[in-house]
C-alpha positions in Angstrom: -25.2 103.0 51.4 -27.5 106.1 51.6 -30.2 106.3 49.0 -31.4 109.8 50.2 -31.2 112.9 48.0 -28.4 113.0 45.3 -25.8 111.4 47.4 -25.8 108.2 45.2 -25.8 110.0 41.8 -22.7 112.3 43.1 -20.9 109.0 44.1 -21.6 107.3 40.9 -20.3 110.4 39.0 -17.1 110.5 41.2 -16.3 106.8 40.3 -16.9 107.4 36.6 -14.7 110.4 36.8 -12.0 108.4 38.4 -12.3 105.6 35.7 -12.1 108.2 33.0 -8.8 109.4 34.3 -7.5 106.0 34.7 -8.4 105.3 30.9 -5.8 108.2 30.0 -2.9 106.0 31.6 -0.7 104.1 29.3 -0.1 100.5 29.6 2.6 99.3 31.8 5.4 97.7 29.7 6.7 94.3 30.6 10.1 94.4 32.3 12.8 92.5 30.7 10.5 91.2 27.8 8.5 88.9 30.1 5.1 89.9 31.4 4.1 89.2 35.1 0.7 87.8 36.3 -0.7 86.9 39.6 -2.7 83.8 39.6 -5.1 84.1 42.7 -7.7 81.6 44.0 -10.2 81.1 46.7 -8.9 78.1 48.6 -11.8 77.9 51.1 -13.4 74.4 51.4 -16.2 74.9 48.7 -13.4 75.6 46.2 -11.8 72.2 46.1 -13.3 71.1 42.8 -12.4 74.3 41.1 -8.8 74.3 42.5 -8.2 70.8 41.1 -9.8 72.0 37.9 -7.6 75.2 37.7 -4.5 73.3 38.3 -5.2 71.0 35.3 -6.0 73.8 32.8 -3.7 76.7 33.7 -1.1 75.5 31.4 -2.9 77.3 28.6 -1.8 80.6 30.1 1.9 79.5 29.4 1.3 78.1 26.1 -0.4 81.4 24.9 1.9 83.6 26.6 5.0 82.0 25.0 3.7 83.2 21.7 4.0 86.8 22.9 7.2 86.8 24.8 6.7 84.6 27.8 4.9 84.9 31.2 6.1 84.9 34.9 3.1 83.6 37.2 2.8 83.9 41.1 0.3 81.7 42.8 -1.7 83.6 45.6 -4.5 82.1 47.6 -6.4 82.4 50.9 -8.1 79.9 53.0 -8.9 79.0 56.7 -8.6 81.5 59.4 -6.8 84.6 58.0 -4.3 82.7 56.0 -3.3 84.3 52.8 -0.1 83.2 51.0 1.9 84.0 47.8 4.3 81.6 46.1 7.7 82.5 44.5 7.5 83.7 40.7 7.5 80.7 38.3 8.0 80.6 34.4 6.4 77.2 33.6 3.1 75.5 34.0 4.7 72.4 35.6 6.3 74.6 38.3 2.9 76.2 39.0 1.0 72.8 39.2 3.6 71.6 41.5 2.9 74.6 43.8 -0.9 74.2 43.5 -0.9 70.3 44.4 0.8 71.2 47.7 -2.3 73.4 48.9 -5.2 71.9 50.6 -8.5 73.9 50.9 -9.7 74.8 54.3 -13.0 76.4 55.5 -13.0 80.2 56.0 -14.2 83.5 54.8 -13.1 85.5 51.7 -10.0 87.6 51.9 -10.1 89.4 48.5 -8.9 92.6 50.0 -5.6 91.0 50.9 -5.1 89.7 47.5 -5.7 93.2 46.1 -3.2 94.7 48.5 -0.7 92.2 47.7 -1.0 92.7 44.0 -0.6 96.3 44.4 2.5 95.9 46.6 4.2 93.4 44.0 3.2 96.1 41.1 4.8 98.9 43.2 8.2 96.7 43.2 8.2 95.7 39.5 5.2 95.9 36.7 2.4 93.3 37.1 0.2 93.2 33.8 -2.7 91.2 35.1 -4.4 89.6 38.2 -6.5 86.5 37.7 -8.8 85.7 40.4 -11.2 82.6 40.6 -13.8 82.5 43.2 -17.4 82.2 43.9 -18.1 84.5 47.0 -17.4 87.9 48.3 -18.1 88.5 52.1 -16.3 91.9 52.3 -17.6 95.4 51.9 -17.7 96.3 48.3 -16.7 99.8 49.0 -13.3 98.7 50.7 -12.6 96.4 47.6 -13.5 99.2 45.3 -10.9 101.4 47.0 -8.4 98.7 46.7 -9.3 98.1 43.1 -8.7 101.7 42.3 -5.2 101.6 43.7 -4.5 98.5 41.8 -5.7 100.3 38.6 -3.1 103.0 39.2 -0.4 100.7 39.2 -1.5 99.5 35.7 -2.8 96.1 36.9 -5.8 94.8 35.2 -8.1 92.5 37.3 -9.7 89.5 35.4 -12.3 88.2 37.9 -13.6 84.7 36.9 -16.8 83.8 38.9 -18.0 80.5 39.7 -21.9 80.4 40.1 -24.3 83.3 40.3 -23.9 84.8 43.9 -25.2 88.4 43.7 -22.6 89.9 46.2 -19.9 88.3 44.3 -21.3 89.5 40.9 -21.4 93.0 42.3 -17.9 92.9 44.0 -16.2 91.2 41.1 -17.8 93.6 38.5 -16.6 96.6 40.4 -13.1 95.4 40.7 -12.9 94.6 37.0 -14.4 98.0 36.0 -12.0 100.0 38.2 -9.0 98.2 36.9 -10.2 98.2 33.2 -10.3 94.4 33.4 -13.2 91.8 33.0 -15.5 90.0 35.0 -16.8 86.8 33.7 -18.7 83.8 34.8 -17.6 80.5 33.5 -19.2 77.0 33.5 -17.7 74.7 36.2 -18.6 71.6 34.0 -16.6 73.0 31.0 -12.8 72.9 31.8 -12.2 74.0 28.1 -13.9 77.3 28.8 -11.9 78.2 31.8 -8.8 76.9 29.8 -9.7 79.3 26.9 -10.3 82.3 29.2 -6.9 81.8 30.9 -5.1 81.6 27.6 -6.9 85.0 26.5 -5.8 86.7 29.8 -2.2 85.4 29.1 -2.3 86.8 25.5 -3.3 90.1 26.9 -0.7 90.2 29.8 2.2 89.2 27.6 1.2 90.9 24.4 -1.3 93.5 25.2 -4.6 94.5 23.7 -3.3 93.7 20.1 -2.5 90.2 21.0 -5.9 89.8 22.5 -7.5 91.2 19.6 -5.6 89.0 17.1 -6.9 85.8 18.7 -10.2 87.4 19.1 -10.1 88.0 15.2 -9.5 84.2 14.7 -13.0 83.5 16.2 -11.8 82.6 19.6 -14.9 83.0 21.9 -13.1 83.6 25.2 -11.0 86.3 23.6 -13.8 88.0 22.1 -15.6 87.9 25.4 -12.7 89.4 27.4 -12.2 92.1 24.7 -15.8 93.0 24.9 -15.9 93.1 28.7 -12.9 95.2 28.8 -14.7 97.7 26.5 
C-alpha cells in the first residue's frame, strides 16, 4: 500500500463514499418469514477448542431467533489444503450440532475470501441476513477481502466477525469486513462461553428481527446486544 502523496487519503475517501452509499440501502426482508444466517468457522488445527465451544453454545442463536420469527442456519468452514465446505440449511440447534460434531480440524491457511464469496453467492439466490464468522487469523490480502466484503454488503448481508485473540492482521481484516457490510467486529474471551453465547444470541435477534429486535434486547441491559449495536453504529 503506497504511502506517497495523497493516494492514501483519496483511497480512504473512496471507501468512505462507498460505505455512505451502502447505508442508503434498505434492509433485505426475510423470505417466507424466516431469516437465514451463515455460521462460518475457521477449522484449522488451532481452532479445535473454539470449534468445540461454539458447537456447545450456538443453540442460543435459535432460542433468540424463535422469539422473532425463526432462523435457518447453514454451517460453513475451511480447513486443511484448500478445503472449504458448506452444509445444508438447518432449522434447529440439534441439527447444527450434529453437523459440527462430524467435522475435525486440520492444519491449513485461512480461506476467508472463499467464505465471503460463498455468502454472496447464497445471498444472490435468496436473501441472507447475516454472516457470523469465528476465527483468530487472517493470512489473505486485506484489499481482496475488502472488495469481497463490499460485494457482500451490496447483497444486504451484514458480517459479524468474532475474533479470538489479538492478532493485528486479523483485527484489521475483520474490522474492514464488518465496516464494509455494516456489521460488527468483536473480540471475545475464549474462557467465557457465556460471552460467545450472548453474542450469537444478539446476532440472531438482529438477523431474525432487524435492528428493532436488537435494540429491544439491548434495552434490557444485555451487554452483548449493546456491544453489537454500538459496533454497528
